[in-house]
Steps between C-alpha positions, in 0.01 A plus 500: 500500500262629758281204449792257579580691815141480607496120432822458707333693784212255492717191492747604773270407794432160349874440449583606851234271651610218276864555609395507866296182473771316307762605761282373785428179314866443441575559871235244596644243263848559642376456858328175406810377332705581804257317718500195264877487493500533888279193524721313266807578696323406836392155337854442369654583837264259687578228245872564536483476879299177478751346259788614717342337803437190309867493380616534868271214611615277212868583573458408870322173392775417256768566769303276742466225247862495387659492854742206499312331793169539314643346183657215692185428684300501161760268348473251791129514535385513143783361289616236739864622512722401785817660639827351387665283762873474574673293231208528263571586135272750330489453128414799283380340172479827298879556530599135564680591817527304832555690821597302814340627816 
């Protein structure tokens, strides 16, 4: 029994140093993980802001393109549509309706 006690006394410093080193190593790993996650959050935030700005720009562009006067101008210029004159009948072929103007 005395021999076991003596052996434990010899191992205790090694165990305490091993415990200290492993604790410090764990702390370093945790700090590295926190830093890595911080960079990931920063990158995601920047990407989110960029996408949000792009969405705003596209929404403004869509609103500009779908204004009634812009649609009318496009129809007249590109599709050769003309305004209906008084007394003209507009025939809608899809529904087979005729609407007097």
